[in-house]
DSSP file (Angstrom, degrees, kcal/mol; ACC not computed):
  #  RESIDUE AA STRUCTURE BP1 BP2  ACC     N-H-->O    O-->H-N    N-H-->O    O-->H-N    TCO  KAPPA ALPHA  PHI   PSI    X-CA   Y-CA   Z-CA
    1    1 A A    >         0   0    0      0, 0.0     3,-1.4     0, 0.0     5,-0.0   0.000 360.0 360.0 360.0 -26.2  122.8  100.1   78.4
    2    2 A H  T 3   +     0   0    0      1,-0.3     0, 0.0     3,-0.0     0, 0.0   0.635 360.0  44.2 -69.6  -6.6  122.4   98.0   75.1
    3    3 A R  T 3  S+     0   0    0      0, 0.0    -1,-0.3     0, 0.0     2,-0.2   0.417  90.4 107.7-110.8   0.9  119.0   99.6   74.6
    4    4 A A    <   -     0   0    0     -3,-1.4     3,-0.1     1,-0.1     0, 0.0  -0.489  55.1-156.7 -76.3 143.8  120.0  103.1   75.4
    5    5 A D  S    S+     0   0    0      1,-0.3     2,-0.3    -2,-0.2    -1,-0.1   0.682  86.2  23.0 -86.2 -16.8  120.3  105.9   72.7
    6    6 A V        -     0   0    0      2,-0.0     2,-0.5    -5,-0.0    -1,-0.3  -0.979  66.0-161.8-150.1 130.1  122.6  108.0   74.8
    7    7 A I        -     0   0    0     -2,-0.3     0, 0.0    -3,-0.1     0, 0.0  -0.978  14.0-149.7-117.0 125.2  124.9  106.9   77.7
    8    8 A L        -     0   0    0     -2,-0.5     2,-2.1     1,-0.1    32,-0.1  -0.679  20.6-124.0 -91.0 138.1  126.1  109.8   80.0
    9    9 A P        +     0   0    0      0, 0.0    32,-3.2     0, 0.0     2,-0.1  -0.434  51.2 163.9 -85.8  68.1  129.6  109.2   81.5
   10   10 A G  B     -a   41   0A   0     -2,-2.1     2,-0.2    30,-0.2    32,-0.2  -0.385  32.3-122.9 -81.3 164.5  128.4  109.7   85.1
   11   11 A V        -     0   0    0     30,-0.8    32,-0.2    -2,-0.1     2,-0.1  -0.671  25.0-100.5-102.2 158.4  130.3  108.6   88.1
   12   12 A A    >   -     0   0    0     -2,-0.2     3,-3.1     1,-0.1     4,-0.2  -0.398  39.4-103.3 -73.7 158.4  129.4  106.1   90.9
   13   13 A Y  G >  S+     0   0    0      1,-0.3     3,-1.1     2,-0.2    -1,-0.1   0.799 122.1  60.0 -50.5 -30.1  128.2  107.5   94.2
   14   14 A T  G 3  S+     0   0    0      1,-0.2    19,-2.8    18,-0.1    20,-1.8   0.610 102.0  53.8 -77.1  -9.0  131.6  106.7   95.6
   15   15 A E  G <  S+     0   0    0     -3,-3.1     2,-0.3    17,-0.2    -1,-0.2   0.162 106.4  50.0-113.3  19.8  133.3  108.9   93.1
   16   16 A K  S <  S-     0   0    0     -3,-1.1     2,-0.2    15,-0.2    17,-0.1  -0.986  77.3-116.8-148.1 159.5  131.4  112.2   93.8
   17   17 A S        +     0   0    0     -2,-0.3     2,-0.3    14,-0.1    14,-0.2  -0.616  46.5 163.1 -88.8 158.8  130.4  114.3   96.6
   18   18 A G  E     -B   30   0B   0     12,-2.5    12,-3.0    -2,-0.2     2,-0.4  -0.990  40.5-111.5-164.5 166.4  126.7  114.6   97.1
   19   19 A L  E     -B   29   0B   0     -2,-0.3     2,-0.4    10,-0.2    10,-0.2  -0.957  36.4-177.6-103.8 132.5  123.8  115.5   99.4
   20   20 A Y  E     -B   28   0B   0      8,-2.3     8,-3.3    -2,-0.4     2,-0.6  -0.976  22.4-141.9-133.0 140.6  121.7  112.7  100.5
   21   21 A V  E     -B   27   0B   0     -2,-0.4     6,-0.2     6,-0.2    -2,-0.0  -0.925  23.9-150.8-107.8 122.9  118.6  112.6  102.6
   22   22 A N    >   -     0   0    0      4,-2.5     3,-1.3    -2,-0.6    -1,-0.0  -0.082  36.6 -85.8 -82.7-172.3  118.5  109.5  105.0
   23   23 A S  T 3  S+     0   0    0      1,-0.3    -1,-0.1     2,-0.1    -2,-0.0   0.653 128.2  55.6 -74.3 -12.4  115.4  107.7  106.3
   24   24 A E  T 3  S-     0   0    0      2,-0.1    -1,-0.3    59,-0.0    -3,-0.0   0.585 120.4-107.9 -90.6  -4.6  115.0  110.2  109.2
   25   25 A G    <   +     0   0    0     -3,-1.3     2,-0.3     1,-0.3    -2,-0.1   0.491  69.9 147.1  91.4   3.8  114.9  113.1  106.8
   26   26 A R        -     0   0    0     57,-0.1    -4,-2.5    55,-0.1     2,-0.5  -0.595  46.7-133.5 -81.0 135.0  118.3  114.3  107.7
   27   27 A V  E     -Bc  21  80B   0     52,-0.8    54,-2.9    55,-0.5     2,-0.4  -0.759  30.8-173.4 -81.8 127.6  120.3  116.0  104.8
   28   28 A Q  E     -B   20   0B   0     -8,-3.3    -8,-2.3    -2,-0.5     2,-0.6  -0.952  20.9-134.6-126.2 145.2  123.9  114.6  104.9
   29   29 A L  E     -B   19   0B   0     -2,-0.4     2,-0.4   -10,-0.2   -10,-0.2  -0.842  18.6-163.3 -95.8 127.4  126.9  115.5  102.9
   30   30 A A  E     -B   18   0B   0    -12,-3.0   -12,-2.5    -2,-0.6     2,-0.3  -0.933   9.0-143.8-109.0 136.9  128.9  112.6  101.5
   31   31 A N        -     0   0    0     -2,-0.4   -15,-0.2   -14,-0.2   -14,-0.1  -0.688  29.6 -95.4 -98.3 150.9  132.5  113.1  100.2
   32   32 A R        -     0   0    0     -2,-0.3   -17,-0.2   -17,-0.2   -18,-0.1  -0.326  31.2-167.6 -57.1 141.9  134.1  111.5   97.2
   33   33 A A        +     0   0    0    -19,-2.8     2,-0.3     1,-0.3   -18,-0.2   0.708  69.0   9.7-105.3 -29.3  136.0  108.4   98.3
   34   34 A T  S    S-     0   0    0    -20,-1.8    -1,-0.3   -18,-0.0     0, 0.0  -0.921  81.1-102.9-142.0 168.7  137.9  107.7   95.0
   35   35 A F        -     0   0    0     -2,-0.3   -19,-0.1    -3,-0.1   -20,-0.0  -0.687  44.3-107.1 -95.1 148.1  138.5  109.6   91.8
   36   36 A P        -     0   0    0      0, 0.0     2,-0.2     0, 0.0    -1,-0.1  -0.284  34.0-106.9 -72.9 160.7  136.4  108.4   88.6
   37   37 A P  S >  S-     0   0    0      0, 0.0     3,-1.8     0, 0.0     0, 0.0  -0.504  71.4 -24.6 -79.2 155.3  137.9  106.6   85.8
   38   38 A G  T 3  S-     0   0    0      1,-0.2     0, 0.0    -2,-0.2     0, 0.0  -0.067 124.8 -19.8  53.6-136.9  138.7  108.1   82.3
   39   39 A D  T 3  S+     0   0    0      2,-0.0    -1,-0.2     0, 0.0     0, 0.0   0.157  91.1 143.9-100.5  16.3  136.5  111.0   81.3
   40   40 A A    <   -     0   0    0     -3,-1.8     2,-0.3   -30,-0.1   -30,-0.2  -0.241  29.2-166.2 -51.2 138.5  133.7  110.3   83.8
   41   41 A K  B     -a   10   0A   0    -32,-3.2   -30,-0.8     1,-0.0     2,-0.1  -0.852  28.4 -91.2-128.9 162.8  132.1  113.4   85.3
   42   42 A E     >  -     0   0    0     -2,-0.3     4,-2.1   -32,-0.2     3,-0.3  -0.426  43.5-112.7 -71.3 155.3  129.8  114.2   88.2
   43   43 A D  H  > S+     0   0    0      1,-0.2     4,-2.6     2,-0.2     5,-0.2   0.931 115.9  54.8 -52.3 -50.6  126.1  114.1   87.2
   44   44 A W  H  > S+     0   0    0      1,-0.2     4,-2.9     2,-0.2    -1,-0.2   0.880 107.6  50.1 -51.2 -44.2  125.6  117.9   87.7
   45   45 A A  H  > S+     0   0    0     -3,-0.3     4,-2.4     2,-0.2    -1,-0.2   0.887 110.5  49.6 -64.2 -39.2  128.6  118.7   85.4
   46   46 A I  H  X S+     0   0    0     -4,-2.1     4,-2.7     2,-0.2    -1,-0.2   0.957 113.7  44.5 -65.1 -48.2  127.2  116.5   82.7
   47   47 A L  H  X S+     0   0    0     -4,-2.6     4,-2.5     1,-0.2    -2,-0.2   0.929 112.9  52.4 -60.7 -48.0  123.7  118.1   82.9
   48   48 A R  H  X S+     0   0    0     -4,-2.9     4,-1.1     2,-0.2    10,-0.4   0.871 112.8  44.5 -57.9 -41.3  125.3  121.6   83.1
   49   49 A A  H  X S+     0   0    0     -4,-2.4     4,-1.8     1,-0.2    -1,-0.2   0.887 113.6  49.9 -70.0 -39.1  127.4  121.0   79.9
   50   50 A L  H  X S+     0   0    0     -4,-2.7     4,-2.2     1,-0.2     6,-0.2   0.861 106.1  56.3 -65.8 -35.1  124.4  119.4   78.1
   51   51 A S  H  <>S+     0   0    0     -4,-2.5     5,-2.3     1,-0.2    -1,-0.2   0.842 106.9  49.8 -61.9 -35.5  122.2  122.4   79.1
   52   52 A E  H ><5S+     0   0    0     -4,-1.1     3,-1.5     3,-0.2     5,-0.2   0.902 108.4  53.9 -71.0 -45.1  124.8  124.7   77.3
   53   53 A I  H 3<5S+     0   0    0     -4,-1.8    -2,-0.2     1,-0.3    -1,-0.2   0.905 110.5  45.4 -58.2 -42.5  124.7  122.5   74.2
   54   54 A V  T 3<5S-     0   0    0     -4,-2.2    -1,-0.3    -5,-0.1    -2,-0.2   0.397 119.0-108.7 -85.9   5.9  120.9  122.7   73.9
   55   55 A G  T < 5S+     0   0    0     -3,-1.5    -3,-0.2    -5,-0.1     2,-0.2   0.581  94.4 103.0  81.5   7.3  120.8  126.5   74.5
   56   56 A K      < -     0   0    0     -5,-2.3    -4,-0.2    -6,-0.2    -3,-0.1  -0.457  59.3-165.1-119.7  56.9  119.3  126.4   78.0
   57   57 A K        -     0   0    0     -5,-0.2    -9,-0.1    -2,-0.2    -5,-0.1  -0.144  17.1-129.0 -55.1 127.1  122.5  127.1   80.1
   58   58 A L        -     0   0    0    -10,-0.4     2,-0.3   -11,-0.1    -1,-0.1  -0.502  19.4-118.1 -68.2 146.3  122.1  126.3   83.7
   59   59 A P  S    S+     0   0    0      0, 0.0     2,-0.4     0, 0.0    -1,-0.1   0.030  84.5  81.7 -82.6  30.7  123.1  129.2   86.1
   60   60 A Y        +     0   0    0     -2,-0.3    -2,-0.1     1,-0.1     3,-0.1  -0.994  40.6 176.0-135.6 143.2  125.9  127.3   87.9
   61   61 A D  S    S+     0   0    0     -2,-0.4     2,-0.3     1,-0.1    -1,-0.1   0.486  74.2  32.6-117.5 -10.7  129.5  126.6   87.1
   62   62 A D  S  > S-     0   0    0      1,-0.1     4,-1.8   -18,-0.0     5,-0.1  -0.912  84.3-105.2-142.5 170.8  130.6  124.8   90.3
   63   63 A I  H  > S+     0   0    0     -2,-0.3     4,-2.6     1,-0.2     5,-0.2   0.861 116.5  54.5 -72.6 -28.8  129.1  122.5   93.0
   64   64 A E  H  > S+     0   0    0      2,-0.2     4,-2.3     1,-0.2    -1,-0.2   0.955 108.7  48.5 -64.0 -47.4  128.9  125.4   95.7
   65   65 A T  H  > S+     0   0    0      1,-0.2     4,-1.6     2,-0.2    -1,-0.2   0.898 114.1  47.7 -63.0 -38.6  126.9  127.5   93.3
   66   66 A L  H  X S+     0   0    0     -4,-1.8     4,-2.2     2,-0.2    -1,-0.2   0.910 109.8  50.4 -63.8 -45.0  124.6  124.5   92.6
   67   67 A R  H  X S+     0   0    0     -4,-2.6     4,-2.0     1,-0.2    -2,-0.2   0.831 108.6  54.1 -67.5 -30.4  124.2  123.6   96.3
   68   68 A Q  H  X S+     0   0    0     -4,-2.3     4,-2.1     2,-0.2    -1,-0.2   0.880 108.7  49.2 -59.1 -42.3  123.2  127.3   96.8
   69   69 A A  H  X S+     0   0    0     -4,-1.6     4,-1.8     1,-0.2    -2,-0.2   0.875 110.1  50.5 -63.6 -39.9  120.6  126.9   94.1
   70   70 A I  H  X S+     0   0    0     -4,-2.2     4,-2.3     2,-0.2    -2,-0.2   0.914 111.2  47.7 -67.8 -41.4  119.3  123.8   95.8
   71   71 A I  H  < S+     0   0    0     -4,-2.0    -2,-0.2     2,-0.2    -1,-0.2   0.890 107.7  56.6 -59.0 -41.5  119.1  125.6   99.3
   72   72 A A  H  < S+     0   0    0     -4,-2.1    -1,-0.2     1,-0.2    -2,-0.2   0.900 117.5  35.1 -61.0 -43.4  117.3  128.5   97.6
   73   73 A D  H  < S+     0   0    0     -4,-1.8    -1,-0.2     1,-0.3    -2,-0.2   0.788 135.2  23.2 -83.8 -24.3  114.6  126.0   96.3
   74   74 A A    ><  -     0   0    0     -4,-2.3     3,-2.8    -5,-0.1    -1,-0.3  -0.687  68.6-173.0-140.3  79.4  114.6  123.7   99.3
   75   75 A P  G >  S+     0   0    0      0, 0.0     3,-2.0     0, 0.0     4,-0.4   0.705  77.4  73.4 -61.3 -19.8  115.9  125.6  102.3
   76   76 A H  G >  S+     0   0    0      1,-0.3     3,-1.0     2,-0.2   -49,-0.2   0.694  80.0  74.3 -65.8 -16.1  115.9  122.4  104.5
   77   77 A F  G <  S+     0   0    0     -3,-2.8    -1,-0.3     1,-0.2    -6,-0.1   0.561  86.0  64.8 -71.9  -5.9  119.0  121.3  102.6
   78   78 A A  G <  S+     0   0    0     -3,-2.0     2,-1.5    -7,-0.2    -1,-0.2   0.691  84.2  78.8 -80.0 -22.4  120.9  123.9  104.5
   79   79 A L  S X  S-     0   0    0     -3,-1.0     3,-0.9    -4,-0.4   -52,-0.8  -0.604  72.7-172.4 -89.6  82.9  120.2  122.0  107.7
   80   80 A R  B 3   +c   27   0B   0     -2,-1.5   -52,-0.2     1,-0.2     3,-0.1  -0.579  66.5   1.5 -81.3 138.6  122.9  119.2  107.4
   81   81 A D  T 3  S+     0   0    0    -54,-2.9     2,-0.4    -2,-0.3    -1,-0.2   0.779 101.6 121.3  58.7  33.2  122.8  116.4  109.9
   82   82 A E    <   -     0   0    0     -3,-0.9   -55,-0.5   -55,-0.3    -1,-0.2  -0.982  66.4-121.5-120.5 136.5  119.8  117.8  111.7
   83   83 A A        -     0   0    0     -2,-0.4   -58,-0.1   -57,-0.1   -57,-0.1  -0.627  37.9-111.8 -73.1 133.0  116.5  115.9  112.1
   84   84 A P        -     0   0    0      0, 0.0     2,-0.5     0, 0.0    -1,-0.1  -0.333  27.5-115.2 -66.9 147.4  113.7  117.9  110.5
   85   85 A K        +     0   0    0      3,-0.0     3,-0.0    -3,-0.0    -3,-0.0  -0.677  49.2 156.2 -83.8 128.5  111.0  119.3  112.8
   86   86 A S    >   -     0   0    0     -2,-0.5     3,-1.4     1,-0.1     4,-0.2  -0.982  55.0-116.0-147.5 161.0  107.6  117.8  112.2
   87   87 A P  G >  S+     0   0    0      0, 0.0     3,-1.4     0, 0.0     6,-0.2   0.832 112.3  64.6 -65.2 -28.7  104.4  117.3  114.1
   88   88 A G  G 3  S+     0   0    0      1,-0.3     6,-0.1     5,-0.1    -3,-0.0   0.616  90.5  65.8 -68.5 -11.0  105.0  113.5  113.8
   89   89 A A  G <  S+     0   0    0     -3,-1.4    -1,-0.3     4,-0.1     3,-0.0   0.530  73.7 106.4 -89.9  -1.9  108.1  113.7  116.0
   90   90 A D    X>  -     0   0    0     -3,-1.4     4,-1.3    -4,-0.2     3,-1.3  -0.633  65.1-147.6 -75.5 123.6  106.2  114.8  118.9
   91   91 A P  H 3> S+     0   0    0      0, 0.0     4,-2.3     0, 0.0    -1,-0.2   0.823  96.3  63.7 -61.4 -30.9  106.0  111.8  121.5
   92   92 A A  H 34 S+     0   0    0      1,-0.2     4,-0.3     2,-0.2    -2,-0.0   0.781 100.7  51.6 -66.3 -23.4  102.6  113.0  122.6
   93   93 A I  H X4 S+     0   0    0     -3,-1.3     3,-1.3    -6,-0.2     4,-0.3   0.886 107.5  51.4 -69.9 -41.7  101.2  112.3  119.2
   94   94 A W  H >< S+     0   0    0     -4,-1.3     3,-1.9     1,-0.3    -2,-0.2   0.911 105.0  57.5 -65.4 -41.5  102.6  108.8  119.2
   95   95 A N  T 3< S+     0   0    0     -4,-2.3    -1,-0.3     1,-0.3    -2,-0.2   0.691 104.1  52.7 -62.7 -15.5  101.0  108.1  122.5
   96   96 A A  T <  S+     0   0    0     -3,-1.3     2,-0.3    -4,-0.3    -1,-0.3   0.368  91.8  96.5 -92.2  -5.9   97.6  109.0  121.0
   97   97 A I  S <  S+     0   0    0     -3,-1.9     2,-0.1    -4,-0.3    -3,-0.0  -0.659  70.6  23.7 -92.3 145.6   98.0  106.6  118.1
   98   98 A G        -     0   0    0     -2,-0.3     2,-0.3     2,-0.0     0, 0.0  -0.257  69.8-108.3 102.2 172.0   96.5  103.1  118.1
   99   99 A K        -     0   0    0     -2,-0.1     2,-0.1     2,-0.0    -2,-0.0  -0.994  28.6 -99.5-144.5 153.0   93.7  101.4  119.9
  100  100 A A        +     0   0    0     -2,-0.3     2,-0.3     0, 0.0    -2,-0.0  -0.362  62.0 119.2 -69.6 146.6   93.3   98.8  122.6
  101  101 A G        -     0   0    0     -2,-0.1     2,-0.2     0, 0.0    -2,-0.0  -0.988  63.2 -55.6 176.9 179.5   92.6   95.3  121.5
  102  102 A A        -     0   0    0     -2,-0.3     2,-0.5     1,-0.0     0, 0.0  -0.524  49.0-132.9 -81.9 149.0   93.6   91.7  121.4
  103  103 A V        -     0   0    0     -2,-0.2     2,-0.2     2,-0.0    -1,-0.0  -0.855  21.1-118.4-103.5 130.1   97.2   91.0  119.9
  104  104 A D        -     0   0    0     -2,-0.5    -1,-0.0     1,-0.1     0, 0.0  -0.487  15.9-150.7 -72.1 136.1   97.5   88.3  117.3
  105  105 A A        +     0   0    0     -2,-0.2    -1,-0.1     2,-0.1    -2,-0.0   0.512  60.2 114.1 -90.4  -2.5   99.8   85.5  118.7
  106  106 A S  S    S-     0   0    0      1,-0.1     2,-0.1     0, 0.0    -2,-0.0  -0.414  74.8-105.9 -69.0 143.5  101.0   84.5  115.2
  107  107 A P        -     0   0    0      0, 0.0    -1,-0.1     0, 0.0    -2,-0.1  -0.352  32.4-102.6 -73.7 152.5  104.7   85.2  114.6
  108  108 A L        -     0   0    0     -2,-0.1     2,-0.4     1,-0.0     0, 0.0  -0.353  37.5-158.3 -64.9 144.0  106.0   88.0  112.4
  109  109 A R        -     0   0    0     -2,-0.1     2,-0.1     0, 0.0    -1,-0.0  -0.990  19.8-111.9-126.5 144.2  107.3   87.0  109.0
  110  110 A S        -     0   0    0     -2,-0.4     0, 0.0     1,-0.2     0, 0.0  -0.431  11.4-147.8 -66.4 141.5  109.6   88.8  106.7
  111  111 A A  S    S+     0   0    0     -2,-0.1     2,-0.8     1,-0.1    -1,-0.2   0.553  83.4  85.6 -74.7 -14.7  108.0   90.2  103.4
  112  112 A I        -     0   0    0      1,-0.2     3,-0.3     3,-0.0    -2,-0.1  -0.797  60.8-169.9 -99.4 110.6  111.4   89.5  101.9
  113  113 A A  S    S+     0   0    0     -2,-0.8     2,-0.3     1,-0.3    -1,-0.2   0.866  82.0  12.5 -61.9 -43.0  111.8   85.9  100.7
  114  114 A D    >   -     0   0    0      1,-0.1     3,-1.3     3,-0.1    -1,-0.3  -0.845  60.5-171.2-146.5  99.4  115.7   86.2  100.0
  115  115 A F  G >  S+     0   0    0     -2,-0.3     3,-1.2    -3,-0.3    -1,-0.1   0.794  84.3  64.5 -61.7 -31.2  117.3   89.2  101.4
  116  116 A Y  G 3  S+     0   0    0      1,-0.3    -1,-0.3     2,-0.1     3,-0.2   0.637 106.0  42.7 -73.1 -11.1  120.5   88.3   99.5
  117  117 A L  G <  S+     0   0    0     -3,-1.3    -1,-0.3     1,-0.1    -2,-0.1  -0.162  77.5 116.7-120.2  34.6  118.9   88.7   96.1
  118  118 A T  S <  S+     0   0    0     -3,-1.2    -1,-0.1    -6,-0.0    -2,-0.1   0.516  73.8  34.6 -89.7  -2.8  117.0   91.9   96.7
  119  119 A N  S  > S-     0   0    0     -3,-0.2     4,-1.7    -4,-0.1     5,-0.1  -0.900  83.7-109.5-140.0 168.5  118.7   94.2   94.3
  120  120 A P  H  > S+     0   0    0      0, 0.0     4,-1.2     0, 0.0     5,-0.1   0.849 115.3  54.1 -69.9 -34.6  120.3   93.8   90.7
  121  121 A I  H >4 S+     0   0    0      1,-0.2     3,-0.6     2,-0.2     4,-0.1   0.965 112.7  43.4 -65.6 -45.1  123.9   94.3   92.0
  122  122 A A  H >4 S+     0   0    0      1,-0.2     3,-1.1     2,-0.2     7,-0.2   0.849 109.2  56.5 -65.8 -33.2  123.4   91.5   94.5
  123  123 A R  H 3< S+     0   0    0     -4,-1.7    -1,-0.2     1,-0.3    -2,-0.2   0.743 108.3  48.3 -70.9 -22.1  121.7   89.2   92.1
  124  124 A S  T << S+     0   0    0     -4,-1.2     2,-0.5    -3,-0.6    -1,-0.3   0.332  92.0 102.1 -94.2   7.2  124.7   89.5   89.7
  125  125 A S    <>  -     0   0    0     -3,-1.1     4,-2.1    -4,-0.1     5,-0.1  -0.852  60.6-154.2 -97.8 121.3  127.2   88.8   92.5
  126  126 A E  H  > S+     0   0    0     -2,-0.5     4,-1.7     2,-0.2    -1,-0.1   0.880  99.3  49.3 -51.9 -50.2  128.7   85.3   92.7
  127  127 A T  H  > S+     0   0    0      1,-0.2     4,-1.7     2,-0.2     3,-0.2   0.918 109.4  50.4 -65.7 -48.4  129.3   85.8   96.5
  128  128 A M  H  > S+     0   0    0      1,-0.2     4,-2.8     2,-0.2    -1,-0.2   0.897 107.9  54.5 -63.4 -43.8  125.7   87.0   97.1
  129  129 A A  H  X S+     0   0    0     -4,-2.1     4,-1.5     1,-0.2    -1,-0.2   0.880 108.0  49.8 -61.7 -35.1  124.3   83.9   95.3
  130  130 A E  H  X S+     0   0    0     -4,-1.7     4,-2.0     2,-0.2    -1,-0.2   0.775 109.5  50.4 -66.1 -30.8  126.3   81.7   97.5
  131  131 A C  H  X S+     0   0    0     -4,-1.7     4,-2.7     2,-0.2    -2,-0.2   0.885 109.1  52.2 -72.1 -39.8  125.0   83.5  100.5
  132  132 A S  H  X S+     0   0    0     -4,-2.8     4,-2.0     2,-0.2    -2,-0.2   0.907 112.0  45.3 -62.6 -41.1  121.6   83.0   99.2
  133  133 A K  H  <>S+     0   0    0     -4,-1.5     5,-2.1     2,-0.2     6,-0.7   0.897 112.5  50.8 -64.8 -47.9  122.1   79.2   98.7
  134  134 A L  H ><5S+     0   0    0     -4,-2.0     3,-1.1     1,-0.2    -2,-0.2   0.897 110.9  50.2 -63.8 -42.7  123.7   78.9  102.1
  135  135 A F  H 3<5S+     0   0    0     -4,-2.7    -2,-0.2     1,-0.3    -1,-0.2   0.866 109.6  49.6 -60.6 -41.5  120.6   80.8  103.6
  136  136 A A  T 3<5S-     0   0    0     -4,-2.0    -1,-0.3    -5,-0.2    -2,-0.2   0.493 113.2-123.1 -79.5  -2.9  118.2   78.5  101.9
  137  137 A G  T < 5S+     0   0    0     -3,-1.1    -3,-0.2    -4,-0.4    -2,-0.1   0.623  78.4 121.2  75.3  16.5  120.2   75.5  103.3
  138  138 A S  S   <S+     0   0    0     -5,-2.1     2,-0.3    -6,-0.2    -4,-0.2   0.611  72.1  41.5 -87.2 -10.0  120.8   74.1   99.7
  139  139 A T  S    S-     0   0    0     -6,-0.7     2,-0.4    -9,-0.1    -2,-0.2  -0.976  78.9-128.9-137.1 147.7  124.6   74.3  100.1
  140  140 A Q        -     0   0    0     -2,-0.3    -6,-0.1     1,-0.0     2,-0.0  -0.798  27.6-112.5-100.7 141.2  126.9   73.4  103.0
  141  141 A M    >   -     0   0    0     -2,-0.4     3,-2.1     1,-0.1    -1,-0.0  -0.345  30.3-110.8 -68.7 153.0  129.5   75.8  104.2
  142  142 A A  T 3  S+     0   0    0      1,-0.3    -1,-0.1     2,-0.2    -2,-0.0   0.821 117.2  57.5 -51.9 -37.9  133.2   74.7  103.6
  143  143 A A  T 3         0   0    0      1,-0.3    -1,-0.3     0, 0.0    -2,-0.0   0.666 360.0 360.0 -68.2 -20.3  133.6   74.1  107.5
  144  144 A E    <         0   0    0     -3,-2.1    -1,-0.3     0, 0.0    -2,-0.2   0.503 360.0 360.0 -82.6 360.0  130.8   71.7  107.6
């Protein structure tokens, strides 16, 4: 944030309702868990207010109107909690994939060297740093 020209008072994902697409492609609705602090606003409300200031007012004033606009542009967002239909979901296609051959006997290894430090939030956490050290074996647990 120290390099930003503008910081918008957006809320955390736990402080807003939103539509998310999971790894299966299912659209899911998440509800707000807590209220945001101070003057923080949901992202859509900030962008809507900013659009009016720059003279290009966006055509929605509430979350439902915005969701209807999203569904008009991307109809699959109306199918909440349903897996999308795709040719790749057909088991017959999966049975046709691959080829016969020898299997390598070497063990599978994770591409992630240190799971506990895979994102910025975890890297700034003292607890996750301790977990990382425990996992690497460089620190003993209190019970040891």
